[in-house]
N, C-alpha and C positions, 0 to 999 in steps of 0.2 A: 827167188824172190820179185814179187811184184811191189814197188811203194808207190803209192797214192797221194798226189798233192794234197793240200790242207785243202777242204772244201770239196773235194771229189762228190760227187752224186751217185749212188748206184739207182738203175731203174730196173724193174723190173717189167716186163713186157707180159702182162697178165694173160690168160688163156693158153691155147696151143699154138707151138710154131711149128712148121714145117721145118724140119731138122735136117733135110737135106739142102737148106738153104746154105750159102756162103756169105763170104764179104759184101757183094753188092745186094744181095737179096734181105741179108739182116741189116742195113745203111739204109734201105729201103722203107723198111720197117719202122724201123725209128722215126725217120721223117715223117712217114703215112700216119702211125698207130699211135705214137709218143708224143709226136710235134716236137723234136728236138733236133741239133744237128749232132750226127753221129762224129764228126771232129771236134767236139768241143772238149774232149777229155775225161768224160764222166763214162761210167760204166754202163754198159746196157745187158742184161741177161734174160734170156729165151729159155722156156723149157720145152720139152717134147711132147707127143702125146700121151706117152707111158707114163712120163713122170720121173723116167730113172735118168734122163739126159739133161743136162745145160751145156747151152754155149753162152759165151760174155763175150762182147764185142767193145774194144775199148782201142782208141788213139791216144797214142804215147807220144807226140810230138812229131813225129816220123814220117810213121805210118799205122795201119788199122791192124791190129793183133786180134785172134779170133781163139779162144781157147774154150774147151769142150772135158766135161766130166761126165763120168757114166757111173753111177751105183751100180755095183754088184746085187747087192739086197737092198730091197727098200724103196722110197722115192722120195723127191725132194718136197719139201713143204713148200705149197704155192699158193697164194690169193687166189679167191674167184674171183672170173672175171667180170661181176658187178662192182669190184673194188675201182675200176677205171685204172688211173696211174698212179703204181706205188714207188715210193722211195724208201729204200733203207740205207743204213747206214754202214760204212765199211764193215765193221764190227759184227753185223747181221749178216753180211753177204758171208764170212767166214765162218760162220755157224751154218750158214743154209749149207754151204760146199761142205761142209761136214756131215751134213745129213742130218742135223740138229732143226728142232723145230726153234726157228729164232723169233716167233711171234710172242711166246711166253719162257724167254727163259727164266730157270728159279735156280737160287744160291743152291750149293749143297751143303754147306754149313750156314746153322743159323745161329751159331754161338755168337754173342756180343763182345768185343774186345774193347779192351781203354783204350783211349784217343792216346794217350801219351805211352810212347813207344819205350821209354825207361820203365814203364809197369810191368812191360811183357818180359819175360824169362827164361832162360833154355836149363833146365837141372841137368844134371851128370848122368841121365837115362833118356836125354832127346825128348823129353816129356815137356812142353807148354806150361809153364808155372803163371797165373794170372791171381794178381792177389784179389779177391772179394771184400769187399767192405758189407757186413751184415747189420741190420737191425740191433740184432739180439745180442752183439758181442763184438768183439775187437775182429780185425783183419784176418782173414783164413786163407790158405792155397787151395786153388783151382787146379787138379792137376788132368791135363789130356794125354791121350796117348798117342806119338810121333807122327802117326800119319792119318790122325782125326782130320785137319784139315791144312791147307796149302801152307807151305814155307813163306810165300809172298806176303802172305797176312801179317808175318814177323818183322817185315823191314817198316 
């Protein structure tokens, strides 16, 4: 597991990169193409011509690290060369590495939850019970099946 320091930026080298390059070749690209110091602790991500291979260059304080990932099916979502330098968040990098479109992530659960955690309860069938106030009458319970939304929303 790689832990990134707060303030670490993730730079995407837009366009194509020759994936035969190693530490020295990619470090030179960071200096020339992105005008950055490869030893600053930021992550620099490169994508190959076919779009199924990524390489990440990172200086961890002791030396350069080079990580590679190849998708067996599909392609990595990548910005167009007209975008110039692109900086993404570490969370977006996680989505990129999973093959998810990091540019427009969408929530899978569109329900609005009460802000007060005390209003959220789990009943004996492991269904979420959310009290809902209706203009026409008193409070009523809104039941959701157990696997409708992630349990992290219940905390």
